[in-house]
Short mmCIF file of the C-alpha atoms (twelve columns), coordinates in Angstrom:
data_MODEL
# 
_entry.id   MODEL 
# 
loop_
_atom_site.group_PDB 
_atom_site.id 
_atom_site.type_symbol 
_atom_site.label_atom_id 
_atom_site.label_alt_id 
_atom_site.label_comp_id 
_atom_site.label_asym_id 
_atom_site.label_seq_id 
_atom_site.Cartn_x 
_atom_site.Cartn_y 
_atom_site.Cartn_z 
_atom_site.pdbx_PDB_model_num 
ATOM 1   C CA . MET A 1   -93.922  -107.943 -68.706 1 
ATOM 2   C CA . ALA A 2   -97.164  -107.432 -66.838 1 
ATOM 3   C CA . LEU A 3   -97.058  -104.991 -64.088 1 
ATOM 4   C CA . LEU A 4   -99.160  -106.266 -61.190 1 
ATOM 5   C CA . GLU A 5   -99.101  -103.490 -58.650 1 
ATOM 6   C CA . VAL A 6   -97.558  -100.215 -57.561 1 
ATOM 7   C CA . SER A 7   -98.387  -99.196  -54.073 1 
ATOM 8   C CA . GLN A 8   -97.479  -97.280  -50.833 1 
ATOM 9   C CA . GLU A 9   -97.133  -99.724  -47.955 1 
ATOM 10  C CA . ASP A 10  -96.164  -99.326  -44.276 1 
ATOM 11  C CA . VAL A 11  -93.358  -101.736 -43.240 1 
ATOM 12  C CA . CYS A 12  -94.038  -101.318 -39.694 1 
ATOM 13  C CA . ALA A 13  -97.657  -101.911 -39.730 1 
ATOM 14  C CA . ARG A 14  -97.608  -104.843 -42.103 1 
ATOM 15  C CA . ASP A 15  -97.522  -108.423 -40.707 1 
ATOM 16  C CA . ARG A 16  -94.096  -109.701 -42.222 1 
ATOM 17  C CA . ASN A 17  -95.632  -113.204 -42.347 1 
ATOM 18  C CA . ASP A 18  -98.584  -112.192 -44.479 1 
ATOM 19  C CA . ARG A 19  -97.379  -112.028 -48.024 1 
ATOM 20  C CA . ARG A 20  -100.727 -112.511 -49.728 1 
ATOM 21  C CA . GLY A 21  -100.715 -109.023 -51.161 1 
ATOM 22  C CA . GLY A 22  -102.680 -107.122 -48.438 1 
ATOM 23  C CA . LEU A 23  -101.611 -103.490 -48.206 1 
ATOM 24  C CA . ALA A 24  -101.525 -101.645 -44.962 1 
ATOM 25  C CA . LYS A 25  -102.022 -97.995  -44.499 1 
ATOM 26  C CA . ALA A 26  -99.019  -95.978  -45.699 1 
ATOM 27  C CA . MET A 27  -97.131  -94.235  -43.067 1 
ATOM 28  C CA . THR A 28  -93.489  -94.651  -43.831 1 
ATOM 29  C CA . GLY A 29  -93.624  -94.200  -47.653 1 
ATOM 30  C CA . GLU A 30  -92.298  -97.643  -48.674 1 
ATOM 31  C CA . ARG A 31  -92.869  -98.137  -52.306 1 
ATOM 32  C CA . VAL A 32  -93.580  -101.451 -53.737 1 
ATOM 33  C CA . LEU A 33  -93.608  -102.665 -57.379 1 
ATOM 34  C CA . ARG A 34  -94.670  -106.284 -58.437 1 
ATOM 35  C CA . CYS A 35  -94.597  -107.932 -61.771 1 
ATOM 36  C CA . ARG A 36  -95.058  -111.657 -62.890 1 
ATOM 37  C CA . ILE A 37  -91.918  -113.456 -63.860 1 
ATOM 38  C CA . SER A 38  -91.616  -113.933 -67.494 1 
ATOM 39  C CA . ALA A 39  -88.953  -114.604 -70.132 1 
ATOM 40  C CA . ASP A 40  -88.599  -110.862 -70.639 1 
ATOM 41  C CA . LEU A 41  -85.522  -110.641 -68.499 1 
ATOM 42  C CA . GLU A 42  -84.676  -107.314 -70.107 1 
ATOM 43  C CA . GLY A 43  -87.936  -105.851 -69.093 1 
ATOM 44  C CA . ILE A 44  -87.588  -107.157 -65.477 1 
ATOM 45  C CA . ARG A 45  -84.044  -105.878 -65.259 1 
ATOM 46  C CA . GLY A 46  -85.306  -102.452 -66.441 1 
ATOM 47  C CA . MET A 47  -88.101  -102.427 -63.911 1 
ATOM 48  C CA . VAL A 48  -85.831  -103.400 -61.082 1 
ATOM 49  C CA . ARG A 49  -83.070  -100.828 -62.218 1 
ATOM 50  C CA . SER A 50  -85.610  -97.926  -62.405 1 
ATOM 51  C CA . HIS A 51  -87.321  -98.653  -59.016 1 
ATOM 52  C CA . ALA A 52  -83.939  -99.337  -57.218 1 
ATOM 53  C CA . ARG A 53  -82.541  -96.099  -58.697 1 
ATOM 54  C CA . HIS A 54  -85.537  -94.235  -57.541 1 
ATOM 55  C CA . GLY A 55  -84.770  -95.760  -54.080 1 
ATOM 56  C CA . GLY A 56  -81.187  -94.446  -54.032 1 
ATOM 57  C CA . LEU A 57  -79.169  -97.088  -55.372 1 
ATOM 58  C CA . LYS A 58  -76.722  -96.084  -58.125 1 
ATOM 59  C CA . GLY A 59  -73.588  -97.158  -59.965 1 
ATOM 60  C CA . GLU A 60  -72.038  -100.530 -59.242 1 
ATOM 61  C CA . ARG A 61  -74.226  -101.370 -56.404 1 
ATOM 62  C CA . LEU A 62  -77.350  -100.760 -58.641 1 
ATOM 63  C CA . GLU A 63  -75.938  -103.016 -61.343 1 
ATOM 64  C CA . ASP A 64  -75.012  -105.539 -58.629 1 
ATOM 65  C CA . LEU A 65  -78.682  -105.803 -57.557 1 
ATOM 66  C CA . VAL A 66  -79.966  -106.046 -61.172 1 
ATOM 67  C CA . ILE A 67  -77.454  -108.845 -62.034 1 
ATOM 68  C CA . ALA A 68  -78.466  -110.702 -58.816 1 
ATOM 69  C CA . VAL A 69  -82.183  -110.352 -59.682 1 
ATOM 70  C CA . ASN A 70  -81.544  -111.512 -63.204 1 
ATOM 71  C CA . GLU A 71  -79.836  -114.703 -61.804 1 
ATOM 72  C CA . ALA A 72  -82.626  -115.483 -59.274 1 
ATOM 73  C CA . VAL A 73  -85.310  -114.937 -62.131 1 
ATOM 74  C CA . THR A 74  -83.322  -117.175 -64.368 1 
ATOM 75  C CA . ASN A 75  -83.386  -119.772 -61.787 1 
ATOM 76  C CA . VAL A 76  -87.171  -119.622 -61.348 1 
ATOM 77  C CA . LEU A 77  -87.527  -120.000 -65.116 1 
ATOM 78  C CA . ASP A 78  -85.206  -122.935 -65.198 1 
ATOM 79  C CA . HIS A 79  -85.801  -124.774 -61.915 1 
ATOM 80  C CA . GLY A 80  -88.668  -123.073 -60.057 1 
ATOM 81  C CA . GLY A 81  -91.725  -124.051 -62.019 1 
ATOM 82  C CA . GLY A 82  -91.285  -120.983 -64.500 1 
ATOM 83  C CA . ASP A 83  -93.852  -118.958 -62.714 1 
ATOM 84  C CA . GLY A 84  -93.434  -116.480 -59.829 1 
ATOM 85  C CA . THR A 85  -93.348  -112.777 -58.818 1 
ATOM 86  C CA . VAL A 86  -90.629  -110.164 -58.481 1 
ATOM 87  C CA . THR A 87  -91.357  -107.620 -55.747 1 
ATOM 88  C CA . VAL A 88  -89.274  -104.433 -55.379 1 
ATOM 89  C CA . ARG A 89  -89.481  -102.757 -52.051 1 
ATOM 90  C CA . VAL A 90  -87.894  -99.454  -51.558 1 
ATOM 91  C CA . CYS A 91  -87.609  -98.368  -47.886 1 
ATOM 92  C CA . PRO A 92  -85.627  -95.517  -46.398 1 
ATOM 93  C CA . GLY A 93  -82.028  -96.766  -46.706 1 
ATOM 94  C CA . VAL A 94  -82.486  -100.059 -48.191 1 
ATOM 95  C CA . VAL A 95  -83.832  -101.726 -51.411 1 
ATOM 96  C CA . THR A 96  -85.227  -105.328 -51.340 1 
ATOM 97  C CA . VAL A 97  -86.217  -107.423 -54.090 1 
ATOM 98  C CA . GLU A 98  -88.174  -110.699 -53.485 1 
ATOM 99  C CA . VAL A 99  -88.236  -113.340 -56.118 1 
ATOM 100 C CA . THR A 100 -90.813  -115.952 -55.506 1 
ATOM 101 C CA . ASP A 101 -91.598  -119.241 -57.377 1 
ATOM 102 C CA . VAL A 102 -94.271  -121.881 -57.298 1 
ATOM 103 C CA . ALA A 103 -92.094  -124.858 -57.182 1 
ATOM 104 C CA . GLY A 104 -90.548  -124.371 -53.713 1 
ATOM 105 C CA . VAL A 105 -87.455  -126.491 -54.351 1 
ATOM 106 C CA . LEU A 106 -84.911  -123.876 -53.471 1 
ATOM 107 C CA . SER A 107 -83.546  -124.735 -49.953 1 
ATOM 108 C CA . ALA A 108 -81.173  -123.178 -47.413 1 
ATOM 109 C CA . ASP A 109 -78.756  -126.126 -48.348 1 
ATOM 110 C CA . HIS A 110 -78.638  -124.812 -51.934 1 
ATOM 111 C CA . LEU A 111 -77.577  -121.374 -50.613 1 
ATOM 112 C CA . ARG A 112 -75.031  -122.867 -48.136 1 
ATOM 113 C CA . SER A 113 -73.561  -125.062 -50.858 1 
ATOM 114 C CA . ALA A 114 -73.442  -122.618 -53.569 1 
ATOM 115 C CA . GLN A 115 -69.975  -122.500 -55.162 1 
ATOM 116 C CA . VAL A 116 -68.223  -122.023 -58.424 1 
ATOM 117 C CA . ASP A 117 -67.007  -124.902 -60.490 1 
ATOM 118 C CA . PRO A 118 -64.386  -123.537 -62.860 1 
ATOM 119 C CA . THR A 119 -65.054  -126.302 -65.315 1 
ATOM 120 C CA . ALA A 120 -68.707  -125.573 -65.557 1 
ATOM 121 C CA . SER A 121 -70.464  -123.004 -67.913 1 
ATOM 122 C CA . HIS A 122 -73.429  -122.484 -65.661 1 
ATOM 123 C CA . GLY A 123 -74.746  -123.309 -62.172 1 
ATOM 124 C CA . PHE A 124 -73.236  -120.590 -60.034 1 
ATOM 125 C CA . GLY A 125 -76.162  -118.024 -59.917 1 
ATOM 126 C CA . LEU A 126 -76.732  -118.506 -56.180 1 
ATOM 127 C CA . TRP A 127 -72.935  -118.178 -55.520 1 
ATOM 128 C CA . VAL A 128 -73.018  -114.804 -57.548 1 
ATOM 129 C CA . ILE A 129 -76.272  -113.617 -55.816 1 
ATOM 130 C CA . GLN A 130 -74.765  -114.094 -52.373 1 
ATOM 131 C CA . ARG A 131 -71.540  -112.148 -53.304 1 
ATOM 132 C CA . LEU A 132 -73.361  -109.318 -54.897 1 
ATOM 133 C CA . CYS A 133 -76.033  -108.554 -52.350 1 
ATOM 134 C CA . ASP A 134 -75.748  -107.196 -48.850 1 
ATOM 135 C CA . LYS A 135 -78.182  -109.770 -47.434 1 
ATOM 136 C CA . VAL A 136 -79.834  -112.910 -48.939 1 
ATOM 137 C CA . ARG A 137 -82.742  -114.552 -47.177 1 
ATOM 138 C CA . LEU A 138 -84.839  -117.629 -48.234 1 
ATOM 139 C CA . ASP A 139 -88.239  -118.528 -46.889 1 
ATOM 140 C CA . GLN A 140 -90.514  -121.325 -47.774 1 
ATOM 141 C CA . THR A 141 -93.946  -119.805 -48.051 1 
ATOM 142 C CA . GLY A 142 -96.313  -122.856 -48.504 1 
ATOM 143 C CA . HIS A 143 -96.789  -121.589 -51.893 1 
ATOM 144 C CA . GLY A 144 -93.184  -121.806 -53.259 1 
ATOM 145 C CA . SER A 145 -89.922  -120.286 -52.329 1 
ATOM 146 C CA . ARG A 146 -89.097  -116.557 -51.719 1 
ATOM 147 C CA . LEU A 147 -85.525  -115.235 -52.253 1 
ATOM 148 C CA . SER A 148 -85.029  -111.814 -50.668 1 
ATOM 149 C CA . LEU A 149 -82.225  -109.854 -51.991 1 
ATOM 150 C CA . SER A 150 -81.273  -106.567 -50.025 1 
ATOM 151 C CA . MET A 151 -78.952  -103.614 -50.816 1 
ATOM 152 C CA . CYS A 152 -78.204  -100.732 -48.438 1 
ATOM 153 C CA . VAL A 153 -78.489  -97.508  -50.163 1 
ATOM 154 C CA . SER A 154 -75.428  -96.185  -48.266 1 
ATOM 155 C CA . SER A 155 -72.448  -98.420  -49.420 1 
ATOM 156 C CA . ALA A 156 -70.818  -97.716  -45.958 1 
ATOM 157 C CA . VAL A 157 -73.461  -99.917  -44.233 1 
ATOM 158 C CA . HIS A 158 -73.847  -103.537 -45.066 1 
ATOM 159 C CA . PRO A 159 -76.340  -105.501 -42.959 1 
ATOM 160 C CA . GLY A 160 -75.294  -108.946 -41.740 1 
# 
């Protein structure tokens, strides 16, 4: 697993629509870690676990995020062109992981229609992701799909 970048970023100063990798002046202390998607799922899970733990997630909530990211990365490998990036953002009170792909085939319809078929042995990753994370958001970037998975550090607060 190749680490692309570890940085400090200011969430407030950054243009949310500019995801080309530009970094703004650090003010809030947001910590960002990026790596390329690869078949090294264990390495990606470890990177996400470590960075999210540093951001304050622990126990079952930490493992829920790690499982959700594993499902999202597996979807990129199987359906999203096999290439993309995992970005872990740690801000005060929230950890967000963005999983991007190059194919751009993931749509809001996929998220809305995600369900479990009890007779199937696979194909319920998006359903699992939406049950495990506090917030799931999908964006089409013009370069692919970006699935954002967020977890509040305090389990008493769950964003809508």
